[in-house]
C-alpha positions as a Markdown table, in Angstrom:
| # | Residue | x | y | z |
|---|---|---|---|---|
| 1 | Met | 101.3 | 6.2 | -117.1 |
| 2 | Ala | 104.1 | 4.0 | -115.6 |
| 3 | Glu | 104.0 | 0.3 | -116.6 |
| 4 | Ser | 103.3 | -0.8 | -113.1 |
| 5 | Glu | 100.3 | 1.5 | -112.8 |
| 6 | Ala | 99.0 | 0.6 | -116.2 |
| 7 | Glu | 99.1 | -3.1 | -115.5 |
| 8 | Thr | 97.9 | -3.1 | -111.8 |
| 9 | Pro | 95.1 | -5.6 | -111.6 |
| 10 | Ser | 91.8 | -4.3 | -110.4 |
| 11 | Thr | 89.9 | -7.6 | -109.9 |
| 12 | Pro | 91.0 | -10.9 | -108.4 |
| 13 | Gly | 90.8 | -12.5 | -111.8 |
| 14 | Glu | 93.0 | -9.9 | -113.3 |
| 15 | Phe | 95.4 | -10.3 | -110.4 |
| 16 | Glu | 95.9 | -14.0 | -111.1 |
| 17 | Ser | 96.2 | -13.5 | -114.9 |
| 18 | Lys | 98.7 | -10.6 | -114.9 |
| 19 | Tyr | 101.1 | -11.7 | -112.1 |
| 20 | Phe | 103.5 | -14.5 | -112.8 |
| 21 | Glu | 105.8 | -16.9 | -111.0 |
| 22 | Tyr | 109.6 | -16.9 | -111.3 |
| 23 | Asn | 111.5 | -19.5 | -109.3 |
| 24 | Gly | 108.5 | -20.0 | -107.0 |
| 25 | Val | 108.0 | -16.3 | -106.3 |
| 26 | Arg | 104.9 | -14.4 | -107.5 |
| 27 | Leu | 105.9 | -11.2 | -109.3 |
| 28 | Pro | 104.0 | -8.2 | -110.7 |
| 29 | Pro | 103.7 | -7.6 | -114.5 |
| 30 | Phe | 106.4 | -5.0 | -114.7 |
| 31 | Cys | 109.0 | -7.7 | -113.8 |
| 32 | Arg | 108.0 | -9.9 | -116.7 |
| 33 | Gly | 110.8 | -10.3 | -119.2 |
| 34 | Lys | 113.4 | -8.8 | -116.8 |
| 35 | Met | 114.2 | -11.7 | -114.5 |
| 36 | Glu | 117.1 | -13.2 | -116.5 |
| 37 | Glu | 118.7 | -9.8 | -116.6 |
| 38 | Ile | 118.3 | -9.3 | -112.9 |
| 39 | Ala | 119.5 | -12.9 | -112.1 |
| 40 | Asn | 122.7 | -12.2 | -114.1 |
| 41 | Phe | 123.3 | -8.7 | -112.6 |
| 42 | Pro | 126.9 | -8.5 | -111.5 |
| 43 | Val | 127.2 | -8.3 | -107.7 |
| 44 | Arg | 130.3 | -7.0 | -105.9 |
| 45 | Asp | 131.4 | -7.8 | -102.4 |
| 46 | Ser | 131.0 | -4.2 | -101.4 |
| 47 | Asp | 127.4 | -3.9 | -102.6 |
| 48 | Val | 124.8 | -3.1 | -99.9 |
| 49 | Trp | 121.3 | -4.7 | -100.4 |
| 50 | Ile | 118.2 | -3.6 | -98.6 |
| 51 | Val | 115.8 | -6.5 | -98.6 |
| 52 | Thr | 112.2 | -6.2 | -97.4 |
| 53 | Tyr | 109.0 | -7.9 | -98.2 |
| 54 | Pro | 106.7 | -5.7 | -100.3 |
| 55 | Lys | 103.8 | -4.2 | -98.2 |
| 56 | Ser | 101.2 | -5.6 | -100.5 |
| 57 | Val | 100.0 | -9.5 | -99.2 |
| 58 | Gly | 100.9 | -11.4 | -103.9 |
| 59 | Tyr | 104.7 | -12.1 | -103.7 |
| 60 | Gly | 104.8 | -15.5 | -102.1 |
| 61 | Ser | 105.0 | -16.3 | -98.4 |
| 62 | Trp | 106.0 | -13.5 | -96.0 |
| 63 | Phe | 106.8 | -16.2 | -93.5 |
| 64 | Glu | 109.3 | -18.0 | -95.8 |
| 65 | His | 110.9 | -14.7 | -96.9 |
| 66 | Val | 111.5 | -13.6 | -93.3 |
| 67 | Gln | 112.7 | -16.9 | -92.0 |
| 68 | Glu | 115.1 | -17.4 | -94.9 |
| 69 | Phe | 116.8 | -14.1 | -94.0 |
| 70 | Trp | 116.6 | -14.7 | -90.3 |
| 71 | Glu | 118.7 | -17.9 | -90.8 |
| 72 | His | 121.5 | -15.5 | -91.7 |
| 73 | His | 121.0 | -12.9 | -89.0 |
| 74 | Met | 124.3 | -13.8 | -87.3 |
| 75 | Asp | 126.3 | -13.7 | -90.5 |
| 76 | Ala | 128.9 | -10.9 | -90.5 |
| 77 | Asn | 127.6 | -9.5 | -93.8 |
| 78 | Val | 123.9 | -9.4 | -92.7 |
| 79 | Leu | 122.2 | -6.7 | -90.6 |
| 80 | Phe | 118.6 | -7.6 | -89.7 |
| 81 | Leu | 116.6 | -4.6 | -88.6 |
| 82 | Lys | 112.9 | -4.6 | -87.8 |
| 83 | Tyr | 110.5 | -1.7 | -88.6 |
| 84 | Glu | 109.1 | -1.7 | -85.1 |
| 85 | Asp | 112.5 | -1.4 | -83.5 |
| 86 | Met | 113.2 | 1.7 | -85.7 |
| 87 | His | 110.1 | 3.3 | -84.2 |
| 88 | Lys | 111.0 | 2.3 | -80.7 |
| 89 | Asp | 114.6 | 3.5 | -80.8 |
| 90 | Leu | 115.8 | 5.1 | -84.1 |
| 91 | Ala | 119.1 | 6.3 | -82.6 |
| 92 | Thr | 120.2 | 2.8 | -81.7 |
| 93 | Met | 119.1 | 1.4 | -85.1 |
| 94 | Val | 121.1 | 4.2 | -86.9 |
| 95 | Glu | 124.1 | 3.4 | -84.7 |
| 96 | Gln | 123.9 | -0.3 | -85.6 |
| 97 | Leu | 123.6 | 0.6 | -89.3 |
| 98 | Val | 126.6 | 2.9 | -89.4 |
| 99 | Arg | 128.7 | 0.4 | -87.4 |
| 100 | Phe | 127.6 | -2.4 | -89.8 |
| 101 | Leu | 128.6 | -0.3 | -92.8 |
| 102 | Gly | 131.9 | 0.7 | -91.2 |
| 103 | Val | 131.2 | 4.4 | -91.4 |
| 104 | Ser | 133.0 | 6.6 | -88.9 |
| 105 | Tyr | 130.9 | 9.2 | -87.2 |
| 106 | Asp | 130.9 | 11.4 | -84.1 |
| 107 | Lys | 128.0 | 12.0 | -81.7 |
| 108 | Ala | 126.9 | 15.3 | -83.4 |
| 109 | Gln | 126.7 | 13.6 | -86.8 |
| 110 | Leu | 124.7 | 10.7 | -85.3 |
| 111 | Glu | 122.3 | 13.1 | -83.5 |
| 112 | Ser | 121.9 | 15.1 | -86.8 |
| 113 | Met | 121.1 | 12.0 | -88.8 |
| 114 | Val | 118.5 | 10.8 | -86.3 |
| 115 | Glu | 116.9 | 14.2 | -86.2 |
| 116 | His | 116.8 | 14.3 | -90.0 |
| 117 | Cys | 115.2 | 10.9 | -90.1 |
| 118 | His | 112.6 | 12.0 | -87.6 |
| 119 | Gln | 111.8 | 15.0 | -89.8 |
| 120 | Leu | 111.4 | 12.8 | -92.8 |
| 121 | Ile | 109.1 | 10.4 | -90.9 |
| 122 | Asp | 107.0 | 13.4 | -89.7 |
| 123 | Gln | 106.8 | 14.7 | -93.3 |
| 124 | Cys | 105.7 | 11.4 | -94.7 |
| 125 | Cys | 103.2 | 10.6 | -91.9 |
| 126 | Asn | 101.6 | 14.0 | -92.1 |
| 127 | Ala | 101.4 | 14.3 | -95.9 |
| 128 | Glu | 97.9 | 14.7 | -97.1 |
| 129 | Ala | 98.6 | 12.3 | -99.9 |
| 130 | Leu | 99.0 | 9.4 | -97.5 |
| 131 | Pro | 96.1 | 7.7 | -95.8 |
| 132 | Val | 95.9 | 8.5 | -92.1 |
| 133 | Gly | 98.0 | 6.0 | -90.0 |
| 134 | Arg | 100.0 | 4.7 | -92.8 |
| 135 | Gly | 103.2 | 3.2 | -91.5 |
| 136 | Arg | 102.0 | 3.3 | -87.9 |
| 137 | Val | 103.0 | 0.3 | -85.8 |
| 138 | Gly | 99.9 | -1.4 | -84.5 |
| 139 | Leu | 97.5 | -0.2 | -87.2 |
| 140 | Trp | 96.2 | -3.7 | -87.5 |
| 141 | Lys | 94.3 | -3.3 | -84.2 |
| 142 | Asp | 92.1 | -0.7 | -85.9 |
| 143 | Ile | 91.4 | -3.0 | -88.8 |
| 144 | Phe | 91.3 | -6.6 | -87.6 |
| 145 | Thr | 88.2 | -8.1 | -85.9 |
| 146 | Val | 88.6 | -10.4 | -83.0 |
| 147 | Ser | 88.0 | -13.4 | -85.3 |
| 148 | Met | 90.6 | -12.1 | -87.8 |
| 149 | Asn | 93.2 | -11.7 | -85.0 |
| 150 | Glu | 92.5 | -15.2 | -83.7 |
| 151 | Lys | 93.0 | -16.6 | -87.2 |
| 152 | Phe | 96.2 | -14.6 | -87.7 |
| 153 | Asp | 97.6 | -15.8 | -84.3 |
| 154 | Leu | 96.9 | -19.4 | -85.3 |
| 155 | Val | 98.6 | -19.1 | -88.7 |
| 156 | Tyr | 101.5 | -17.1 | -87.2 |
| 157 | Lys | 102.1 | -19.8 | -84.6 |
| 158 | Gln | 102.0 | -22.5 | -87.2 |
| 159 | Lys | 104.4 | -20.8 | -89.6 |
| 160 | Met | 106.8 | -19.2 | -87.1 |
| 161 | Gly | 106.5 | -21.6 | -84.2 |
| 162 | Lys | 110.0 | -23.1 | -84.6 |
| 163 | Cys | 111.6 | -19.7 | -85.3 |
| 164 | Asp | 113.2 | -17.7 | -82.5 |
| 165 | Leu | 112.5 | -14.4 | -84.3 |
| 166 | Thr | 110.0 | -12.2 | -82.5 |
| 167 | Phe | 108.0 | -9.1 | -83.5 |
| 168 | Asp | 106.3 | -6.4 | -81.5 |
| 169 | Phe | 103.0 | -6.0 | -83.2 |
| 170 | Tyr | 102.2 | -2.8 | -81.3 |
| 171 | Leu | 104.2 | -0.3 | -79.3 |
């Protein structure tokens, strides 16, 4: 069994006792003892980093994570893509990505890449191993009660009110 599976907390008490904080960020047990090595990892100017907030709620504030990167969205070396935008217009997002990376392409290559990505998405979303609806934009509407949605809206407004970043919570 992989270390992360073996040490996944099953109760709230276990969650609190096995996760740990490093520089103000809550991390899972499999990161313990590796953070100094990661912090000292050599980084090159040509490296490409894909940074996203983990899907599951114990790694610190999502709001802080997103806003810290949004502050750099106009930097020449940062490309800020949103999941919902990829669902709305994958071709445009792929075009932005290849331009950002400085990759040359022709129309046929772009169309082929987009089609391949759509096939991968279809395979993942239709896999029996995944719960129905996983990765679907707007899934929250099937889960949240009216009260939960009102609370979320309030917290979102408090945390993101001064930020000009917007999200489409459903398509």
